[in-house]
C-alpha positions as CSV (number, residue, x, y, z in Angstrom):
1,X,207.0,63.6,114.3
2,X,205.5,61.3,116.8
3,X,208.9,60.8,118.6
4,X,209.3,64.6,118.6
5,X,205.9,65.1,120.1
6,X,206.5,62.5,122.8
7,X,209.7,64.2,123.8
8,X,207.9,67.6,124.2
9,X,205.2,66.1,126.4
10,X,207.7,64.3,128.6
11,X,209.7,67.6,129.0
12,X,206.5,69.4,130.0
13,X,205.6,66.8,132.6
14,X,209.1,66.9,134.1
15,X,209.0,70.7,134.3
16,X,205.6,70.6,136.1
17,X,206.9,68.2,138.6
18,X,210.0,70.3,139.4
19,X,207.9,73.5,139.8
20,X,205.7,71.7,142.3
21,X,208.6,71.4,144.8
22,X,208.3,75.1,145.7
23,X,204.6,75.2,146.1
24,X,202.8,77.1,148.8
25,X,200.6,74.8,151.0
26,X,197.0,76.0,151.1
27,X,195.5,72.7,151.9
28,X,193.0,72.7,154.8
29,X,194.5,69.4,156.0
30,X,197.9,67.9,155.3
31,X,197.7,64.3,156.6
32,X,198.6,60.8,155.5
33,X,196.8,57.5,156.1
34,X,199.5,55.8,158.2
35,X,201.1,57.0,161.4
36,X,200.1,58.0,164.9
37,X,197.2,60.1,166.2
38,X,196.9,63.1,168.5
39,X,193.7,64.8,169.7
40,X,193.2,68.3,171.3
41,X,190.0,69.0,173.2
42,X,189.4,72.3,174.9
43,X,188.6,76.0,174.6
44,X,190.4,78.4,172.3
45,X,190.0,82.2,172.0
46,X,191.5,84.9,169.6
47,X,191.1,82.9,166.4
48,X,189.5,85.9,164.6
49,X,192.4,88.3,165.2
50,X,194.7,86.9,162.5
51,X,195.3,88.4,159.1
52,X,195.4,86.6,155.8
53,X,198.5,84.5,155.1
54,X,198.4,82.6,158.5
55,X,196.9,79.4,159.6
56,X,196.1,78.2,163.1
57,X,196.7,74.5,163.3
58,X,197.4,71.4,165.4
59,X,200.7,70.4,163.9
60,X,203.6,68.0,164.3
61,X,207.2,69.2,164.3
62,X,210.6,67.4,164.2
63,X,213.2,68.7,166.7
64,X,215.3,71.5,165.1
65,X,212.8,72.0,162.2
66,X,210.6,75.0,162.1
67,X,208.4,73.6,159.3
68,X,205.4,71.4,160.2
69,X,205.7,67.8,158.9
70,X,202.0,67.4,159.3
71,X,199.1,69.7,160.2
72,X,195.3,70.0,160.7
73,X,193.9,73.4,160.4
74,X,191.8,75.1,163.1
75,X,188.8,76.9,161.6
76,X,189.2,80.6,162.1
77,X,185.8,82.2,162.8
78,X,184.2,85.1,164.5
79,X,183.2,82.9,167.4
80,X,185.5,81.3,169.9
81,X,184.7,78.3,172.1
82,X,185.1,74.5,172.3
83,X,187.3,72.7,169.8
84,X,187.9,69.0,169.2
85,X,190.7,68.5,166.7
86,X,192.2,65.2,165.7
87,X,195.5,64.9,163.8
88,X,196.1,61.6,162.2
89,X,198.9,60.1,160.1
90,X,201.7,61.5,162.3
91,X,205.0,60.4,160.9
92,X,207.7,58.8,163.2
93,X,210.0,61.8,162.8
94,X,207.6,64.1,164.8
95,X,208.8,65.0,168.3
96,X,206.2,67.6,169.4
97,X,202.6,68.3,168.7
98,X,201.7,72.0,168.9
99,X,198.8,74.3,168.8
100,X,200.4,77.0,166.7
101,X,200.3,79.6,164.0
102,X,202.0,78.7,160.7
103,X,202.6,80.7,157.5
104,X,201.9,79.8,153.9
105,X,205.0,77.6,153.8
106,X,203.9,75.8,157.0
107,X,206.7,77.5,158.9
108,X,206.1,77.9,162.7
109,X,205.3,81.5,163.6
110,X,204.1,81.1,167.1
111,X,203.4,78.2,169.5
112,X,200.6,78.5,172.1
113,X,200.6,74.9,173.5
114,X,203.1,72.1,173.0
115,X,203.2,68.4,174.0
116,X,206.1,65.9,173.6
117,X,205.3,63.2,171.1
118,X,206.7,59.8,170.4
119,X,205.3,57.0,168.3
120,X,202.8,55.0,170.4
121,X,199.8,52.9,170.3
122,X,196.5,54.7,170.7
123,X,196.0,58.5,170.7
124,X,198.0,61.2,172.4
125,X,195.3,63.2,174.3
126,X,195.9,66.9,174.8
127,X,193.4,69.1,176.8
128,X,193.5,72.7,177.9
129,X,191.0,75.4,178.7
130,X,191.3,79.1,177.7
131,X,194.1,78.9,175.2
132,X,194.5,82.4,173.8
133,X,195.7,82.1,170.2
134,X,195.3,85.7,169.3
135,X,197.8,87.5,167.0
136,X,198.7,89.9,169.8
137,X,199.5,87.0,172.2
138,X,201.8,85.6,169.6
139,X,203.7,88.9,169.5
140,X,203.8,89.1,173.3
141,X,205.2,85.6,173.7
142,X,207.4,85.3,170.7
143,X,208.9,88.9,170.5
144,X,208.2,91.1,173.6
145,X,208.8,88.4,176.2
146,X,211.9,87.0,174.5
147,X,213.5,90.2,173.2
148,X,212.1,93.5,174.6
149,X,211.2,93.2,178.3
150,X,214.7,93.2,179.6
151,X,214.8,96.9,178.9
152,X,211.1,97.7,178.7
153,X,209.5,96.7,182.0
154,X,211.9,94.0,183.4
155,X,213.3,94.6,186.9
156,X,211.0,97.5,187.3
157,X,212.6,99.6,184.6
158,X,210.9,100.8,181.4
159,X,213.2,102.5,178.9
160,X,211.5,105.6,177.3
161,X,208.6,105.0,179.6
162,X,207.5,102.0,177.5
163,X,206.4,98.9,179.5
164,X,206.1,95.8,177.3
165,X,205.3,93.3,180.0
166,X,202.3,91.1,179.5
167,X,199.1,93.0,180.5
168,X,200.7,96.4,180.0
169,X,202.3,96.3,176.5
170,X,199.5,97.0,174.1
171,X,197.9,99.7,176.3
172,X,201.3,101.4,176.1
173,X,201.6,101.0,172.3
174,X,198.3,101.3,170.4
175,X,197.5,104.9,169.4
176,X,200.0,106.2,172.0
177,X,202.2,109.1,170.7
178,X,205.9,108.3,170.3
179,X,208.3,110.1,172.6
180,X,211.0,109.9,169.9
181,X,209.3,110.6,166.6
182,X,207.1,113.7,166.7
183,X,203.7,113.2,165.1
184,X,203.9,109.4,165.0
185,X,202.2,106.9,167.3
186,X,204.0,103.9,168.7
187,X,201.5,101.7,166.9
188,X,199.1,103.3,164.4
189,X,196.4,100.6,163.7
190,X,196.2,100.0,160.0
191,X,199.6,101.4,159.0
192,X,202.9,99.8,159.9
193,X,204.8,102.4,157.9
194,X,203.5,105.1,160.3
195,X,204.2,103.0,163.5
196,X,207.3,103.6,165.5
197,X,207.4,100.0,166.7
198,X,207.7,98.5,163.2
199,X,210.1,101.2,162.0
200,X,212.6,100.8,164.8
201,X,212.7,97.0,164.4
202,X,212.8,97.0,160.6
203,X,215.3,99.8,160.0
204,X,218.2,101.6,161.6
205,X,216.1,104.7,162.4
206,X,216.9,104.3,166.1
207,X,220.7,104.0,165.6
208,X,221.3,107.5,167.1
209,X,219.1,106.8,170.2
210,X,222.0,105.1,172.0
211,X,220.7,101.7,170.8
212,X,219.9,100.3,167.3
213,X,216.7,98.3,167.9
214,X,216.9,96.6,164.4
215,X,219.4,94.1,165.8
216,X,216.8,92.6,168.1
217,X,214.3,91.0,165.7
218,X,216.2,89.6,162.7
219,X,214.0,86.7,161.6
220,X,211.8,87.9,158.7
221,X,208.7,85.9,159.9
222,X,208.8,87.8,163.2
223,X,209.0,91.2,161.5
224,X,206.2,90.1,159.2
225,X,204.1,89.1,162.2
226,X,204.4,92.6,163.6
227,X,203.8,94.3,160.3
228,X,200.8,92.2,159.4
229,X,199.3,92.6,162.9
230,X,199.5,96.4,162.6
231,X,198.2,96.6,159.1
232,X,195.3,94.3,160.1
233,X,194.2,96.9,162.7
234,X,196.4,95.9,165.7
235,X,193.7,93.7,167.2
236,X,194.1,92.3,170.6
237,X,192.7,89.1,172.1
238,X,191.0,90.9,174.9
């Protein structure tokens, strides 16, 4: 009986260890005792525009890997201002230190500031003033600037009268009636399912508009970024 009980306990312990491999990282800080150090000092805005499920962090990434190897969370609060953040225990594989937004799996969603990193004596010092880390800025830089502006605002041309260049995009989207879908806004704050922007990127609803927009944003974390931004009220950093 004792041998049988020991076998059961060992099996349970092994099962618990294997399940832990797929855990979601909710730790405020993921650091180790050994390794390098980086420090950011400066002013940050827009921290209170993010919805649940995201973390703003000073994080270390390996080239070609979208998952942070190490991170130190930035406190998200209703007040923006001066921040002094130290990331210690940086492993040797890290090639960049970034002010970024990561998801529950510590996958990079948006980068706001990046510095090259290599193992060194002392601390890598990073300083910047007025870093806008709002959710809307993440959408502008990661999606609109890289995907949409070629047709919507670039070279002085805005398809369907929609200019998505920085400074104009959100004023042309939020609570503005769609020209293509009667009775629907381009972005309806609080409801991605009633927003033209999310529908045309996440489905083939625009396939008969001479261009299927769903081929543009294919990474799920980018679609989730837009959906969560809208459902959280479509807040902007200004």
